[in-house]
C-alpha beads as a LAMMPS data file, in Angstrom:
LAMMPS data file: protein, C-alpha beads

113 atoms
112 bonds

1 atom types
1 bond types

-500.0 500.0 xlo xhi
-500.0 500.0 ylo yhi
-500.0 500.0 zlo zhi

Masses

1 110.0

Atoms # bond

1 1 1 -14.334 439.605 147.539
2 1 1 -16.241 442.564 148.825
3 1 1 -18.805 441.802 151.623
4 1 1 -22.184 441.960 150.610
5 1 1 -23.977 441.247 153.941
6 1 1 -23.049 442.850 157.439
7 1 1 -21.989 440.408 160.068
8 1 1 -23.730 440.189 163.602
9 1 1 -20.626 441.929 165.046
10 1 1 -20.578 444.359 162.441
11 1 1 -21.081 447.996 163.894
12 1 1 -21.081 450.020 160.485
13 1 1 -24.095 451.673 159.479
14 1 1 -25.541 449.932 156.855
15 1 1 -27.072 451.905 153.585
16 1 1 -29.327 450.558 151.217
17 1 1 -30.450 452.194 147.844
18 1 1 -33.087 451.259 146.204
19 1 1 -32.508 450.700 142.380
20 1 1 -35.863 449.827 141.442
21 1 1 -36.726 451.018 137.670
22 1 1 -38.337 454.142 138.960
23 1 1 -35.915 455.230 141.640
24 1 1 -32.969 454.054 139.013
25 1 1 -34.984 456.466 136.347
26 1 1 -34.561 459.704 138.822
27 1 1 -30.935 459.551 139.613
28 1 1 -30.433 456.211 141.718
29 1 1 -27.926 454.752 139.987
30 1 1 -25.552 458.046 140.568
31 1 1 -26.496 457.872 144.256
32 1 1 -25.537 454.173 144.987
33 1 1 -21.840 455.207 143.183
34 1 1 -21.225 458.525 145.244
35 1 1 -22.152 456.137 148.206
36 1 1 -20.120 453.484 147.329
37 1 1 -17.035 456.042 146.127
38 1 1 -17.415 458.523 148.732
39 1 1 -18.181 456.380 152.104
40 1 1 -14.861 454.402 153.919
41 1 1 -15.444 450.673 153.873
42 1 1 -15.037 451.494 158.171
43 1 1 -18.441 454.401 157.875
44 1 1 -20.757 451.633 155.968
45 1 1 -21.664 448.670 154.660
46 1 1 -23.479 450.097 150.906
47 1 1 -25.729 447.845 149.560
48 1 1 -27.930 448.030 146.368
49 1 1 -31.342 446.812 146.524
50 1 1 -33.967 446.281 143.562
51 1 1 -37.252 445.611 145.410
52 1 1 -39.229 448.849 145.646
53 1 1 -39.484 450.455 148.882
54 1 1 -43.101 451.552 148.668
55 1 1 -42.471 455.499 148.053
56 1 1 -41.257 455.273 144.144
57 1 1 -43.399 458.955 144.474
58 1 1 -40.857 460.173 146.524
59 1 1 -38.045 459.040 145.226
60 1 1 -35.136 458.201 144.885
61 1 1 -35.266 456.812 148.071
62 1 1 -32.184 454.675 150.304
63 1 1 -32.656 453.394 153.652
64 1 1 -29.846 454.333 156.140
65 1 1 -29.925 451.708 159.032
66 1 1 -33.521 450.858 157.235
67 1 1 -34.754 454.081 158.301
68 1 1 -36.076 455.855 154.677
69 1 1 -34.935 458.999 153.402
70 1 1 -36.572 459.799 150.078
71 1 1 -35.634 462.399 147.670
72 1 1 -31.936 462.201 147.952
73 1 1 -30.055 463.791 145.419
74 1 1 -26.770 462.351 144.095
75 1 1 -24.684 465.375 144.489
76 1 1 -26.004 465.792 148.218
77 1 1 -26.184 462.090 149.978
78 1 1 -22.728 461.575 150.839
79 1 1 -23.369 464.451 153.295
80 1 1 -26.373 463.238 154.069
81 1 1 -25.590 459.816 154.846
82 1 1 -22.606 461.476 157.222
83 1 1 -25.072 463.472 159.330
84 1 1 -27.114 461.208 159.569
85 1 1 -25.072 458.522 161.148
86 1 1 -23.412 461.574 163.297
87 1 1 -27.254 462.791 164.529
88 1 1 -29.735 459.794 163.538
89 1 1 -33.174 461.631 162.950
90 1 1 -36.559 459.880 163.889
91 1 1 -37.316 458.970 160.959
92 1 1 -41.673 458.085 160.020
93 1 1 -40.985 455.473 157.513
94 1 1 -38.867 452.004 157.571
95 1 1 -38.198 449.158 155.539
96 1 1 -41.103 446.572 156.904
97 1 1 -43.085 449.368 158.772
98 1 1 -46.433 450.793 157.853
99 1 1 -47.568 454.406 157.937
100 1 1 -49.640 455.552 161.241
101 1 1 -52.289 455.657 158.852
102 1 1 -52.026 451.729 157.523
103 1 1 -51.882 451.097 161.717
104 1 1 -54.790 452.421 162.602
105 1 1 -56.746 450.507 159.869
106 1 1 -55.554 447.122 161.187
107 1 1 -56.000 448.780 164.862
108 1 1 -59.712 449.306 163.481
109 1 1 -59.899 445.599 162.158
110 1 1 -58.575 443.859 165.320
111 1 1 -61.209 446.077 167.357
112 1 1 -64.066 444.631 165.236
113 1 1 -62.763 441.112 165.855

Bonds

1 1 1 2
2 1 2 3
3 1 3 4
4 1 4 5
5 1 5 6
6 1 6 7
7 1 7 8
8 1 8 9
9 1 9 10
10 1 10 11
11 1 11 12
12 1 12 13
13 1 13 14
14 1 14 15
15 1 15 16
16 1 16 17
17 1 17 18
18 1 18 19
19 1 19 20
20 1 20 21
21 1 21 22
22 1 22 23
23 1 23 24
24 1 24 25
25 1 25 26
26 1 26 27
27 1 27 28
28 1 28 29
29 1 29 30
30 1 30 31
31 1 31 32
32 1 32 33
33 1 33 34
34 1 34 35
35 1 35 36
36 1 36 37
37 1 37 38
38 1 38 39
39 1 39 40
40 1 40 41
41 1 41 42
42 1 42 43
43 1 43 44
44 1 44 45
45 1 45 46
46 1 46 47
47 1 47 48
48 1 48 49
49 1 49 50
50 1 50 51
51 1 51 52
52 1 52 53
53 1 53 54
54 1 54 55
55 1 55 56
56 1 56 57
57 1 57 58
58 1 58 59
59 1 59 60
60 1 60 61
61 1 61 62
62 1 62 63
63 1 63 64
64 1 64 65
65 1 65 66
66 1 66 67
67 1 67 68
68 1 68 69
69 1 69 70
70 1 70 71
71 1 71 72
72 1 72 73
73 1 73 74
74 1 74 75
75 1 75 76
76 1 76 77
77 1 77 78
78 1 78 79
79 1 79 80
80 1 80 81
81 1 81 82
82 1 82 83
83 1 83 84
84 1 84 85
85 1 85 86
86 1 86 87
87 1 87 88
88 1 88 89
89 1 89 90
90 1 90 91
91 1 91 92
92 1 92 93
93 1 93 94
94 1 94 95
95 1 95 96
96 1 96 97
97 1 97 98
98 1 98 99
99 1 99 100
100 1 100 101
101 1 101 102
102 1 102 103
103 1 103 104
104 1 104 105
105 1 105 106
106 1 106 107
107 1 107 108
108 1 108 109
109 1 109 110
110 1 110 111
111 1 111 112
112 1 112 113
């Protein structure tokens, strides 16, 4: 049986592929398949995610260790993930994160209290 969640000792990267309807219309299923076939089990755990990441207009989207990468193309996704794993970049968006604009608004609301 294939592992579906990382264990606490697992050091592999976790790649989540948005398979929400809009991303699927833009090729997300091909991205998921290419990652499953192109990355070894030692490199990364590739997981399907059916809840929207919130960046539909920029999709299809994946999350590499919870950092969202937008506008992915099936034919380049494996190389992109390997580059990102070798040299992680700083991402502005992450799963469970808020954009800077949203945080500014939240801070403004807190200051009014």
